KOLNURO-272946 format. One line per 5 residues: number of its first residue (from 0); their letters; for each residue x, y, z of N, C-alpha, C. Coordinates in steps of 0.1 Angstrom, whole numbers, plus 5000, padded with zeros to 4 digits. Layout:
! residues N
NUM = a = X/Y/Z/X/Y/Z/X/Y/Z  ...
***
This chain:
! residues 461
0 = msqpd = 4947/4586/4927/4944/4601/4927/4946/4606/4913  4936/4614/4908/4936/4619/4894/4946/4630/4893  4951/4630/4880/4961/4640/4877/4954/4654/4876  4961/4665/4881/4956/4678/4880/4953/4682/4866  4942/4690/4864/4938/4695/4851/4949/4705/4846
5 = rswln = 4954/4703/4834/4965/4712/4829/4960/4722/4819  4946/4723/4816/4941/4731/4806/4944/4746/4809  4945/4750/4822/4948/4764/4825/4961/4769/4819  4970/4760/4816/4983/4764/4810/4981/4771/4797  4970/4768/4790/4967/4774/4777/4961/4787/4778
10 = elppa = 4958/4792/4790/4951/4805/4792/4960/4815/4799  4973/4813/4800/4981/4822/4807/4983/4835/4798  4985/4846/4805/4986/4859/4798/4998/4860/4788  4996/4868/4777/5007/4869/4767/5020/4873/4772  5020/4882/4783/5033/4886/4788/5040/4875/4794
15 = feayr = 5033/4865/4800/5040/4854/4806/5046/4845/4795  5038/4843/4785/5043/4834/4774/5056/4841/4767  5056/4854/4766/5067/4861/4761/5079/4859/4770  5077/4860/4783/5088/4858/4793/5093/4843/4792  5084/4834/4791/5088/4820/4791/5096/4816/4779
20 = kgrkl = 5093/4821/4768/5101/4819/4755/5102/4804/4753  5091/4796/4754/5091/4782/4751/5097/4773/4762  5102/4779/4773/5108/4771/4784/5097/4764/4791  5101/4753/4797/5092/4745/4805/5089/4753/4818  5076/4754/4821/5072/4760/4834/5076/4751/4845
25 = devec = 5083/4757/4855/5090/4749/4865/5081/4749/4878  5076/4761/4882/5071/4762/4896/5059/4772/4896  5050/4770/4905/5039/4779/4907/5040/4784/4922  5039/4797/4924/5039/4803/4937/5025/4807/4940  5019/4801/4950/5005/4805/4955/5006/4814/4966
30 = ivpdl = 5003/4827/4964/5007/4837/4974/4994/4845/4978  4995/4851/4991/4985/4859/4996/4992/4871/5003  4986/4883/5004/4992/4894/5012/4988/4892/5027  4998/4894/5036/4995/4893/5050/4991/4907/5055  4989/4909/5068/4985/4922/5073/4994/4933/5069
35 = ngmsr = 5007/4930/5067/5016/4941/5064/5019/4942/5049  5012/4934/5041/5013/4935/5027/5024/4927/5021  5030/4918/5029/5041/4909/5025/5035/4896/5019  5043/4890/5011/5038/4877/5005/5039/4865/5014  5029/4858/5016/5029/4845/5023/5023/4835/5013
40 = gkamp = 5026/4822/5015/5020/4812/5006/5029/4799/5005  5027/4793/4994/5034/4780/4991/5038/4780/4977  5050/4773/4974/5055/4771/4961/5054/4756/4958  5051/4752/4946/5049/4738/4943/5053/4736/4928  5058/4724/4925/5060/4721/4911/5047/4722/4902
45 = vnkfs = 5049/4726/4890/5038/4729/4882/5028/4717/4880  5034/4705/4881/5025/4693/4879/5017/4690/4891  5019/4698/4902/5011/4696/4914/5000/4707/4915  5001/4717/4907/4991/4728/4908/4979/4726/4898  4968/4730/4903/4956/4731/4895/4947/4741/4902
50 = pdnpv = 4940/4750/4894/4931/4759/4900/4920/4753/4908  4917/4740/4904/4906/4733/4911/4910/4725/4923  4923/4723/4925/4928/4716/4937/4931/4726/4948  4924/4724/4960/4926/4733/4971/4940/4733/4977  4945/4745/4981/4957/4747/4988/4953/4753/5001
55 = flpis = 4960/4750/5012/4956/4755/5025/4967/4762/5032  4964/4772/5040/4973/4779/5050/4966/4781/5063  4973/4780/5074/4966/4783/5087/4963/4797/5089  4951/4800/5095/4946/4813/5097/4955/4821/5106  4964/4814/5114/4973/4821/5123/4983/4830/5117
60 = ifyqt = 4985/4830/5104/4994/4839/5097/4989/4853/5100  4976/4855/5103/4971/4868/5106/4971/4872/5121  4977/4863/5129/4977/4865/5143/4991/4868/5148  5000/4872/5138/5014/4875/5141/5017/4890/5138  5027/4895/5146/5032/4908/5144/5042/4908/5132
65 = itged = 5047/4919/5129/5057/4920/5118/5070/4913/5121  5072/4911/5134/5084/4904/5138/5082/4889/5139  5070/4884/5137/5067/4870/5137/5062/4865/5151  5060/4874/5160/5055/4870/5173/5040/4868/5173  5036/4857/5180/5022/4854/5181/5015/4864/5191
70 = vemdi = 5002/4868/5187/4995/4877/5196/4983/4870/5201  4982/4869/5214/4971/4862/5221/4959/4872/5221  4947/4867/5215/4935/4875/5214/4923/4868/5219  4912/4875/5220/4900/4869/5225/4892/4863/5213  4898/4853/5207/4893/4846/5196/4890/4831/5199
75 = knqwa = 4878/4826/5197/4875/4812/5201/4884/4803/5193  4890/4793/5200/4899/4783/5194/4910/4790/5185  4916/4800/5190/4926/4808/5182/4937/4799/5178  4942/4790/5186/4954/4783/5183/4951/4768/5178  4938/4767/5174/4935/4754/5168/4941/4752/5154
80 = esdmv = 4947/4763/5149/4953/4763/5136/4944/4759/5124  4932/4764/5125/4922/4760/5114/4928/4765/5100  4925/4757/5090/4930/4760/5077/4921/4770/5069  4927/4779/5062/4920/4787/5052/4922/4781/5038  4912/4782/5029/4913/4776/5016/4918/4787/5006
85 = lvpdm = 4929/4785/4999/4934/4794/4989/4927/4792/4976  4921/4803/4971/4913/4802/4958/4921/4811/4948  4927/4805/4938/4935/4813/4929/4927/4823/4921  4931/4835/4920/4925/4845/4910/4935/4845/4898  4930/4837/4888/4939/4834/4876/4942/4847/4868
90 = stama = 4934/4857/4870/4936/4870/4863/4949/4877/4869  4954/4872/4880/4966/4878/4886/4979/4870/4882  4977/4860/4875/4989/4851/4871/4999/4859/4863  5012/4859/4868/5022/4866/4861/5036/4860/4864  5046/4864/4857/5059/4858/4858/5066/4862/4871
95 = vpwak = 5076/4854/4875/5085/4857/4886/5098/4860/4879  5101/4872/4874/5112/4874/4865/5125/4871/4870  5127/4872/4883/5141/4870/4889/5144/4856/4891  5134/4847/4890/5136/4833/4892/5145/4827/4881  5154/4817/4885/5163/4811/4875/5155/4803/4865
100 = qatlq = 5145/4796/4869/5136/4788/4860/5123/4795/4858  5116/4792/4847/5103/4798/4844/5093/4795/4856  5089/4806/4862/5081/4805/4874/5069/4814/4873  5057/4809/4878/5045/4817/4878/5041/4820/4892  5036/4832/4894/5030/4836/4907/5016/4840/4905
105 = iihdl = 5007/4836/4915/4993/4838/4914/4988/4843/4928  4981/4854/4928/4975/4859/4941/4962/4851/4943  4961/4847/4956/4949/4839/4959/4940/4846/4969  4927/4844/4968/4918/4848/4978/4917/4838/4989  4911/4841/5000/4911/4832/5012/4896/4830/5017
110 = ndreg = 4892/4818/5017/4879/4814/5022/4880/4804/5033  4869/4802/5041/4869/4791/5051/4865/4779/5044  4864/4768/5051/4860/4755/5045/4846/4754/5039  4838/4764/5043/4824/4765/5038/4823/4774/5026  4834/4780/5022/4834/4789/5011/4832/4804/5014
115 = kpisc = 4831/4807/5027/4829/4821/5031/4842/4829/5031  4843/4841/5026/4855/4849/5027/4860/4851/5041  4874/4849/5043/4880/4852/5055/4880/4867/5058  4874/4871/5069/4872/4886/5071/4884/4893/5073  4895/4887/5078/4907/4894/5081/4917/4894/5070
120 = aprnv = 4914/4888/5059/4923/4888/5047/4922/4901/5040  4934/4908/5039/4933/4922/5033/4927/4923/5020  4928/4914/5011/4922/4915/4998/4907/4914/5000  4902/4906/5009/4887/4906/5012/4882/4919/5018  4890/4925/5026/4886/4938/5032/4884/4948/5021
125 = lkrvi = 4893/4949/5011/4892/4958/5000/4879/4955/4992  4877/4942/4989/4865/4937/4982/4853/4942/4989  4853/4941/5002/4841/4945/5010/4838/4960/5008  4848/4968/5007/4846/4983/5005/4841/4985/4991  4847/4978/4981/4843/4980/4967/4828/4976/4966
130 = slyqe = 4824/4966/4973/4810/4961/4973/4800/4972/4978  4805/4979/4988/4797/4990/4994/4794/5001/4983  4804/5004/4975/4802/5013/4964/4793/5007/4954  4794/4994/4950/4786/4988/4940/4772/4988/4944  4769/4986/4957/4755/4986/4961/4748/5000/4959
135 = kgwkp = 4756/5010/4958/4751/5023/4955/4751/5027/4940  4756/5017/4932/4757/5020/4918/4769/5027/4914  4780/5026/4922/4792/5034/4920/4804/5024/4918  4814/5029/4912/4827/5022/4910/4838/5031/4913  4846/5029/4924/4858/5037/4927/4869/5035/4917
140 = vvape = 4877/5045/4915/4889/5044/4906/4900/5051/4914  4912/5044/4913/4923/5049/4920/4936/5049/4912  4946/5057/4915/4959/5057/4909/4969/5060/4919  4977/5050/4924/4987/5052/4934/5000/5057/4928  5008/5064/4936/5021/5068/4933/5031/5063/4944
145 = lefyl = 5040/5055/4940/5049/5048/4950/5063/5055/4951  5066/5060/4963/5079/5065/4966/5087/5055/4974  5100/5054/4971/5108/5044/4978/5123/5049/4977  5131/5043/4985/5145/5046/4985/5153/5034/4980  5163/5037/4972/5174/5028/4969/5185/5031/4979
150 = tqpni = 5191/5021/4986/5201/5024/4996/5213/5014/4994  5224/5017/5001/5234/5007/5002/5229/4996/5010  5234/4984/5008/5230/4972/5016/5233/4975/5031  5223/4973/5039/5224/4975/5054/5222/4961/5061  5233/4956/5065/5232/4942/5072/5234/4943/5087
155 = dpnep = 5236/4955/5092/5237/4957/5107/5226/4967/5111  5215/4962/5117/5204/4972/5121/5209/4983/5130  5220/4981/5137/5225/4992/5145/5232/5003/5138  5235/5001/5125/5241/5012/5117/5230/5019/5109  5232/5032/5107/5222/5040/5099/5222/5036/5084
160 = ieppv = 5211/5038/5078/5210/5035/5064/5217/5046/5056  5224/5042/5045/5231/5052/5037/5226/5052/5023  5227/5064/5016/5222/5064/5002/5231/5055/4994  5226/5051/4982/5234/5042/4973/5245/5050/4966  5254/5042/4961/5265/5047/4952/5261/5045/4938
165 = grtgr = 5260/5055/4930/5255/5054/4916/5267/5052/4907  5264/5054/4894/5273/5050/4883/5286/5059/4884  5285/5071/4890/5296/5080/4891/5306/5076/4902  5301/5066/4910/5310/5063/4922/5307/5071/4934  5298/5081/4933/5295/5090/4944/5282/5086/4951
170 = sgtal = 5281/5088/4964/5269/5086/4971/5258/5095/4967  5246/5091/4967/5235/5099/4963/5233/5112/4972  5228/5122/4965/5226/5135/4973/5211/5138/4972  5207/5146/4983/5193/5150/4984/5190/5162/4976  5177/5166/4976/5172/5178/4970/5175/5178/4955
175 = qsysm = 5173/5167/4948/5175/5166/4934/5161/5162/4927  5150/5168/4932/5137/5165/4927/5136/5167/4912  5131/5157/4905/5128/5157/4891/5141/5157/4883  5153/5155/4889/5165/5155/4882/5166/5143/4873  5169/5145/4860/5171/5133/4851/5184/5127/4853
180 = saide = 5194/5135/4856/5208/5129/4859/5208/5121/4871  5199/5125/4881/5198/5116/4894/5192/5103/4891  5182/5103/4882/5176/5090/4878/5186/5082/4870  5194/5088/4862/5204/5081/4854/5215/5075/4863  5217/5080/4875/5227/5075/4884/5224/5060/4887
185 = ygpvi = 5211/5057/4888/5207/5044/4892/5201/5037/4880  5205/5040/4868/5200/5035/4855/5199/5020/4855  5209/5012/4859/5208/4997/4858/5196/4992/4867  5194/4998/4879/5183/4993/4887/5170/4997/4881  5168/5009/4876/5156/5013/4869/5153/5004/4857
190 = dtiyd = 5164/5001/4849/5162/4993/4837/5158/4979/4841  5163/4974/4852/5159/4960/4857/5144/4960/4861  5140/4971/4868/5126/4972/4872/5117/4972/4860  5121/4980/4850/5113/4980/4837/5112/4966/4831  5124/4959/4830/5124/4946/4824/5115/4936/4832
195 = yaeaa = 5116/4937/4845/5108/4928/4853/5093/4931/4852  5090/4944/4851/5076/4948/4850/5070/4943/4836  5078/4945/4826/5074/4940/4813/5072/4925/4813  5081/4918/4819/5079/4903/4819/5067/4899/4827  5063/4907/4837/5051/4904/4845/5038/4910/4839
200 = glhid = 5040/4918/4828/5028/4924/4822/5023/4936/4830  5031/4942/4837/5028/4954/4845/5032/4967/4838  5025/4978/4840/5029/4990/4833/5031/5001/4843  5042/5009/4840/5046/5021/4848/5042/5033/4840  5034/5042/4846/5030/5054/4839/5042/5064/4838
205 = sviqe = 5050/5066/4849/5061/5075/4848/5070/5072/4860  5083/5077/4859/5093/5075/4870/5100/5089/4872  5101/5093/4884/5108/5106/4887/5117/5104/4899  5127/5113/4900/5136/5114/4911/5129/5123/4922  5128/5118/4934/5122/5126/4945/5132/5134/4952
210 = dgagq = 5128/5141/4963/5137/5150/4970/5149/5142/4977  5146/5130/4982/5156/5123/4990/5168/5118/4982  5179/5115/4989/5190/5109/4982/5187/5094/4979  5186/5091/4966/5183/5078/4962/5168/5075/4963  5160/5085/4964/5145/5084/4965/5139/5085/4951
215 = vefnl = 5131/5075/4947/5125/5074/4934/5110/5073/4936  5102/5078/4926/5088/5076/4926/5083/5070/4913  5075/5060/4914/5068/5053/4902/5053/5057/4903  5048/5061/4892/5033/5064/4891/5027/5053/4883  5015/5048/4888/5008/5038/4881/4995/5043/4874
220 = thgdp = 4991/5037/4864/4979/5041/4856/4967/5039/4865  4957/5048/4864/4945/5047/4872/4936/5034/4868  4928/5029/4877/4920/5018/4874/4913/5013/4886  4908/5000/4885/4900/4994/4896/4909/4993/4908  4903/4995/4920/4911/4995/4932/4918/4982/4935
225 = lllad = 4911/4971/4933/4916/4957/4935/4928/4955/4926  4926/4958/4913/4937/4956/4903/4949/4965/4907  4947/4977/4911/4959/4986/4915/4965/4981/4928  4958/4976/4937/4964/4971/4950/4972/4959/4946  4967/4950/4937/4975/4939/4933/4988/4943/4926
230 = qvfyf = 4987/4954/4918/4999/4958/4912/5009/4964/4921  5005/4972/4931/5014/4977/4941/5020/4965/4949  5012/4955/4953/5017/4943/4959/5028/4937/4951  5026/4935/4938/5036/4929/4929/5048/4938/4928  5046/4951/4926/5057/4961/4923/5066/4961/4934
235 = kriik = 5061/4961/4947/5070/4962/4958/5080/4950/4958  5075/4938/4954/5084/4927/4953/5094/4928/4942  5089/4933/4930/5097/4935/4918/5109/4945/4921  5105/4956/4927/5115/4966/4930/5126/4962/4940  5122/4954/4950/5132/4949/4960/5141/4939/4953
240 = eaaln = 5136/4930/4944/5144/4920/4938/5153/4927/4927  5148/4937/4920/5157/4944/4911/5168/4951/4917  5166/4957/4929/5176/4964/4936/5187/4954/4941  5182/4942/4947/5192/4932/4951/5201/4927/4940  5195/4925/4928/5202/4920/4917/5212/4931/4912
245 = ngmfa = 5212/4943/4917/5221/4953/4913/5229/4958/4925  5230/4950/4935/5239/4953/4947/5233/4964/4956  5220/4966/4956/5214/4976/4965/5203/4970/4972  5198/4978/4982/5185/4975/4988/5175/4985/4983  5162/4981/4982/5151/4990/4980/5142/4989/4993
250 = tfmak = 5139/5001/4999/5131/5000/5011/5119/5009/5009  5108/5004/5015/5095/5011/5015/5092/5015/5030  5102/5016/5038/5100/5023/5051/5095/5037/5049  5087/5042/5058/5082/5055/5056/5093/5065/5058  5102/5063/5067/5113/5072/5070/5126/5064/5073
255 = pmrdq = 5133/5060/5063/5145/5052/5065/5157/5059/5070  5158/5072/5067/5170/5080/5070/5166/5093/5078  5173/5096/5088/5169/5106/5097/5167/5120/5090  5177/5123/5082/5178/5137/5076/5173/5137/5062  5166/5127/5058/5160/5127/5044/5145/5126/5045
260 = pgsam = 5137/5131/5035/5123/5131/5036/5117/5117/5036  5105/5115/5041/5099/5102/5041/5093/5099/5027  5088/5087/5026/5082/5081/5014/5067/5079/5016  5059/5084/5006/5045/5083/5006/5040/5074/4995  5027/5070/4996/5020/5064/4985/5007/5073/4983
265 = hvhqs = 5009/5084/4976/4998/5092/4973/4988/5084/4964  4975/5086/4967/4965/5078/4960/4954/5088/4955  4953/5089/4941/4943/5097/4935/4930/5088/4934  4918/5095/4938/4906/5088/4939/4895/5095/4932  4887/5087/4924/4875/5093/4918/4864/5082/4918
270 = vvdls = 4852/5085/4914/4841/5075/4915/4833/5077/4902  4830/5066/4895/4822/5066/4883/4809/5059/4886  4799/5064/4878/4785/5057/4878/4786/5044/4870  4782/5033/4877/4783/5020/4870/4775/5019/4857  4764/5026/4857/4755/5025/4845/4759/5034/4833
275 = tgkni = 4766/5045/4836/4769/5055/4826/4784/5056/4823  4792/5052/4833/4807/5053/4832/4812/5067/4835  4803/5077/4838/4807/5090/4840/4812/5093/4855  4821/5102/4856/4826/5106/4869/4816/5113/4877  4811/5108/4888/4801/5114/4896/4805/5127/4903
280 = fsddq = 4818/5130/4902/4824/5142/4909/4821/5154/4900  4817/5152/4887/4814/5163/4878/4800/5162/4872  4793/5174/4870/4780/5173/4864/4782/5175/4849  4770/5176/4842/4770/5177/4828/4777/5190/4822  4778/5200/4831/4784/5212/4827/4799/5213/4831
285 = gnate = 4804/5202/4837/4818/5201/4841/4821/5207/4854  4810/5210/4862/4812/5216/4875/4813/5205/4886  4820/5208/4897/4820/5199/4908/4806/5196/4914  4803/5184/4918/4790/5180/4923/4790/5180/4938  4778/5178/4943/4777/5176/4958/4784/5164/4962
290 = mfryf = 4784/5153/4954/4791/5141/4958/4806/5143/4959  4811/5152/4951/4826/5155/4953/4828/5161/4966  4820/5171/4969/4821/5178/4982/4820/5168/4994  4810/5159/4993/4807/5150/5004/4819/5140/5005  4825/5136/4994/4836/5127/4994/4848/5134/5001
295 = iggtq = 4850/5146/4999/4860/5154/5006/4857/5155/5021  4844/5158/5023/4840/5160/5037/4841/5147/5045  4838/5136/5039/4839/5123/5046/4854/5120/5049  4862/5123/5039/4877/5120/5041/4882/5129/5052  4878/5142/5052/4883/5150/5063/4878/5145/5077
300 = khlie = 4866/5141/5078/4861/5137/5091/4867/5124/5096  4869/5114/5087/4872/5100/5091/4887/5097/5089  4895/5105/5082/4909/5101/5079/4917/5099/5092  4915/5107/5102/4923/5105/5114/4919/5092/5121  4907/5087/5118/4902/5074/5124/4909/5062/5118
305 = vmpfi = 4913/5063/5105/4919/5052/5098/4934/5053/5097  4940/5061/5105/4955/5063/5105/4963/5050/5107  4958/5040/5115/4966/5028/5116/4967/5020/5103  4958/5023/5094/4959/5016/5081/4968/5024/5071  4968/5038/5072/4975/5046/5062/4989/5050/5068
310 = apnvn = 4991/5048/5081/5004/5050/5088/5005/5039/5098  5009/5026/5094/5007/5014/5102/5018/5010/5111  5029/5018/5112/5040/5014/5119/5045/5026/5128  5053/5023/5138/5059/5034/5146/5067/5043/5137  5075/5038/5128/5083/5046/5119/5075/5055/5110
315 = syrrf = 5062/5051/5107/5053/5059/5098/5052/5073/5103  5052/5075/5116/5049/5089/5122/5062/5097/5121  5073/5092/5119/5086/5100/5117/5085/5107/5104  5077/5102/5095/5076/5109/5082/5069/5123/5084  5061/5124/5094/5054/5137/5096/5061/5147/5104
320 = esdtn = 5074/5144/5108/5081/5153/5116/5084/5166/5108  5082/5177/5114/5084/5190/5107/5098/5196/5107  5107/5190/5115/5120/5196/5117/5130/5191/5106  5125/5183/5097/5134/5179/5086/5128/5184/5073  5136/5182/5062/5132/5187/5049/5121/5178/5043
325 = ssapt = 5110/5178/5050/5099/5169/5047/5087/5176/5041  5081/5171/5030/5069/5177/5025/5057/5169/5028  5058/5160/5037/5047/5152/5041/5036/5161/5049  5024/5160/5044/5013/5168/5051/5010/5163/5065  5008/5172/5074/5004/5168/5088/4990/5173/5090
330 = niawg = 4982/5174/5080/4969/5180/5081/4958/5172/5073  4946/5175/5075/4935/5169/5067/4927/5181/5060  4934/5192/5058/4928/5203/5050/4928/5199/5035  4920/5206/5027/4920/5203/5013/4921/5216/5005  4926/5215/4993/4927/5227/4985/4929/5223/4970
335 = ydnra = 4928/5233/4961/4930/5231/4947/4944/5232/4944  4950/5222/4938/4964/5222/4934/4973/5227/4945  4971/5223/4957/4979/5228/4968/4985/5216/4975  4998/5215/4974/5006/5203/4979/5009/5205/4994  5005/5217/5000/5006/5218/5014/4995/5212/5022
340 = tglrv = 4984/5208/5015/4973/5201/5021/4974/5186/5021  4968/5180/5030/4968/5165/5030/4959/5160/5019  4949/5167/5015/4939/5163/5005/4940/5174/4994  4944/5170/4982/4947/5179/4971/4937/5176/4959  4932/5186/4953/4924/5185/4941/4933/5189/4929
345 = pnsga = 4938/5179/4922/4947/5183/4911/4940/5190/4900  4947/5198/4892/4942/5203/4879/4938/5192/4870  4926/5193/4865/4921/5182/4856/4909/5186/4848  4905/5179/4838/4892/5181/4832/4881/5175/4840  4869/5177/4836/4857/5172/4843/4857/5157/4846
350 = qdrrl = 4860/5150/4835/4859/5135/4837/4870/5130/4845  4881/5137/4847/4892/5133/4855/4892/5139/4869  4882/5146/4873/4881/5153/4886/4883/5142/4897  4892/5145/4906/4896/5135/4916/4902/5142/4929  4903/5134/4939/4909/5138/4952/4921/5130/4954
355 = enrvi = 4933/5137/4957/4945/5130/4960/4947/5129/4975  4948/5118/4980/4951/5116/4995/4967/5115/4996  4972/5126/5002/4987/5127/5003/4992/5123/5016  4984/5118/5025/4988/5114/5039/4993/5100/5039  4988/5091/5030/4992/5077/5030/5007/5075/5029
360 = gvdtn = 5012/5066/5037/5026/5062/5036/5028/5050/5027  5040/5049/5021/5043/5038/5012/5046/5025/5020  5047/5026/5033/5049/5014/5041/5036/5006/5044  5025/5011/5038/5012/5004/5041/5010/4992/5033  5001/4984/5038/4995/4973/5030/4986/4980/5020
365 = pylsi = 4988/4979/5007/4980/4987/4997/4965/4983/4997  4962/4971/5000/4948/4967/5001/4941/4974/5012  4947/4975/5023/4941/4981/5035/4941/4997/5035  4952/5003/5030/4953/5017/5029/4943/5023/5019  4942/5016/5007/4932/5020/4997/4918/5018/5002
370 = aaslv = 4916/5007/5008/4902/5004/5014/4899/5015/5024  4908/5018/5033/4906/5028/5044/4903/5042/5038  4911/5046/5028/4909/5059/5022/4895/5059/5015  4892/5049/5008/4879/5049/5000/4867/5049/5010  4868/5042/5021/4857/5041/5030/4854/5054/5036
375 = cgylg = 4864/5063/5038/4862/5076/5043/4853/5084/5034  4857/5084/5021/4849/5091/5011/4835/5085/5009  4834/5072/5010/4821/5066/5009/4812/5071/5021  4817/5071/5033/4808/5075/5044/4805/5090/5042  4813/5098/5036/4810/5112/5034/4799/5113/5024
380 = mvnki = 4799/5105/5014/4788/5106/5004/4775/5101/5009  4775/5089/5016/4762/5084/5021/4756/5092/5032  4765/5099/5040/4760/5107/5051/4760/5122/5048  4763/5125/5036/4763/5139/5031/4771/5149/5040  4783/5146/5042/4792/5154/5051/4798/5165/5043
385 = epghp = 4796/5177/5047/4801/5189/5040/4816/5191/5044  4825/5194/5035/4839/5197/5038/4841/5211/5044  4853/5213/5049/4856/5227/5053/4859/5235/5040  4863/5247/5043/4866/5256/5031/4880/5252/5025  4881/5253/5012/4894/5250/5006/4905/5259/5011
390 = vegel = 4917/5255/5012/4928/5262/5017/4937/5267/5005  4940/5279/5005/4950/5285/4995/4963/5287/5002  4974/5283/4995/4987/5286/5001/4990/5277/5013  5000/5281/5020/5004/5273/5032/4994/5274/5043  4993/5264/5051/4983/5264/5062/4988/5273/5074
395 = edehg = 4979/5279/5080/4981/5287/5092/4974/5281/5104  4976/5286/5116/4970/5280/5128/4955/5281/5128  4950/5291/5121/4935/5293/5122/4927/5282/5116  4934/5273/5108/4926/5262/5102/4923/5251/5112  4929/5252/5124/4925/5244/5136/4923/5229/5133
400 = ahsyi = 4910/5225/5135/4907/5211/5134/4910/5205/5121  4910/5212/5110/4913/5207/5097/4928/5205/5094  4937/5208/5104/4951/5207/5102/4957/5197/5111  4950/5188/5116/4955/5179/5126/4954/5164/5122  4965/5157/5123/4965/5143/5123/4972/5137/5135
405 = pttfn = 4970/5125/5139/4977/5120/5150/4992/5119/5147  5000/5123/5157/5015/5123/5154/5022/5112/5160  5015/5103/5167/5021/5091/5173/5013/5079/5170  5019/5067/5169/5011/5055/5166/5001/5052/5178  5006/5055/5190/4997/5052/5201/4984/5060/5201
410 = ealri = 4986/5073/5197/4974/5082/5196/4965/5077/5185  4971/5073/5174/4963/5068/5162/4955/5056/5166  4961/5046/5173/4954/5034/5177/4942/5038/5187  4945/5048/5196/4934/5052/5205/4922/5057/5198  4924/5066/5188/4913/5071/5180/4906/5061/5173
415 = fdqae = 4914/5051/5167/4908/5041/5159/4899/5032/5167  4902/5030/5180/4894/5021/5189/4879/5027/5190  4878/5040/5188/4864/5046/5190/4857/5048/5177  4863/5044/5166/4857/5047/5152/4847/5037/5149  4835/5038/5154/4825/5028/5152/4820/5026/5138
420 = eihqa = 4818/5037/5130/4814/5036/5116/4824/5030/5108  4837/5032/5111/4848/5026/5103/4848/5011/5106  4847/5007/5119/4847/4993/5122/4835/4986/5115  4824/4992/5115/4812/4986/5108/4814/4984/5093  4820/4994/5087/4823/4994/5073/4833/4983/5069
425 = lgedf = 4844/4983/5077/4855/4974/5073/4853/4960/5079  4845/4958/5089/4843/4946/5096/4848/4946/5110  4839/4944/5120/4842/4945/5134/4853/4935/5138  4852/4923/5134/4862/4912/5138/4876/4916/5132  4876/4920/5120/4889/4924/5113/4895/4936/5121
430 = cqlya = 4887/4946/5124/4893/4958/5130/4898/4954/5144  4891/4946/5151/4896/4942/5165/4909/4934/5164  4910/4925/5154/4922/4917/5152/4934/4926/5148  4931/4935/5139/4942/4944/5134/4947/4953/5145  4938/4958/5153/4942/4967/5164/4951/4959/5174
435 = evkke = 4947/4947/5177/4954/4939/5187/4969/4936/5182  4970/4933/5169/4983/4930/5164/4992/4943/5164  4986/4954/5160/4994/4966/5160/4997/4971/5174  4989/4969/5183/4992/4973/5197/5004/4964/5203  5004/4952/5199/5015/4943/5203/5028/4948/5197
440 = elrqf = 5027/4952/5184/5039/4957/5177/5044/4969/5184  5035/4978/5189/5039/4990/5196/5046/4986/5209  5040/4976/5216/5046/4972/5229/5060/4966/5226  5062/4959/5216/5075/4954/5212/5085/4965/5210  5081/4975/5203/5090/4986/5200/5094/4993/5213
445 = hreis = 5085/4995/5222/5088/5003/5234/5097/4994/5244  5098/4981/5241/5107/4973/5250/5121/4974/5245  5124/4980/5233/5137/4981/5228/5144/4993/5234  5157/4992/5236/5166/5004/5240/5173/5009/5228  5171/5021/5224/5177/5027/5212/5191/5031/5213
450 = pwere = 5198/5032/5202/5212/5038/5203/5212/5052/5209  5202/5060/5206/5201/5074/5211/5201/5073/5227  5193/5064/5232/5193/5063/5247/5206/5059/5253  5213/5050/5246/5226/5045/5251/5236/5056/5250  5236/5064/5239/5245/5075/5237/5244/5086/5246
455 = hllls = 5231/5090/5249/5229/5103/5256/5225/5101/5271  5221/5089/5275/5216/5086/5288/5225/5077/5296  5233/5069/5290/5241/5059/5297/5250/5065/5308  5257/5076/5305/5266/5082/5314/5262/5097/5318  5250/5101/5314/5246/5115/5316/5234/5116/5325
460 = v = 5229/5106/5331/5218/5107/5340/5222/5100/5353
***
């Protein structure tokens, strides 16, 4: 057997070489995002890896719930455990900064043995949506904002999650939005995240303290949707490892604590013309175009249909509860610089005109939530869907249909089942598989008996 080609070692990014500092490269992690956006894959010694040598994983990794339970579906030869071929995207190669030895991680695409993309692979789903834009001569641009919580380590699921203890020795407090001293409380964790990001060649646009106790937000620079989804995928891993190395947990649950606000992944979206590079949401005079209106209209019409992608768990819907100090929008209204609406048009110049989707939760798979949000706007543009009127100030009841999103996972899945245009755009087989997996997760949740039930019903009924 011939030795693997090692020439790829000479083409690794400068950030990795700076991280390695002349050390011998020890291991390569071949990773893919699963349906929930978590890393799956294989690790191997560097002398066993080559971009030209195939690596395989069974397709059944996409037939499992988040608990690891298998889901029986109407798929021919479902449990034949056929292999998927991992194809490395070497542009994603970067350091694993928390590893003891110099380690490289690479995101892989997934094909079948004939070289066709695996339709249920989240990265391929996003690529499919990007290709829809490309066929029209468009290129979508996105900028995600990641909210998450730093917490005390929680090793007993029956116990509530607690805010972290900062440098002052006091537990974190809520309602400290934009507080610099609150950020300084967790300085060592933030510094570690910056260090890991630098070693991986990733860039953070800004960091702020959010409303919740121990809640932080990182903003990423705008760019290509696949690139930004890859960055979110990597950042979630980086943030969790940085927290662990400082004696804390980092969680991307949508609503980890009952009396604290939930965590979102707001996504800013614009579209440029492939031939000119100009933002098609603005005309030559700097005014909003029909395409911008249609993008908003499509998002308003279809967003409730893609809720299982932008709010993919039972816990996701707790973020929308209105009886806590939550700023999460429960509507699909739109407005100019209005954070009470689910769809916000931020203040900007003509070239930066964009729509911010504020409904997306941070517990999503970034490939799927970005794909789902973009496909709504795409359908609006191709079908010329007019939006409702922009909303000023807080929403009132008269906004009716434009102020509604599903408030339970069960309702979201029911609406998604009927979303024919969405299924066609994202892929019929993928949508069927995804729905079946999420329905099984919902069944698993409903089989559990909660502490609330034991506390209030055990001796009172």
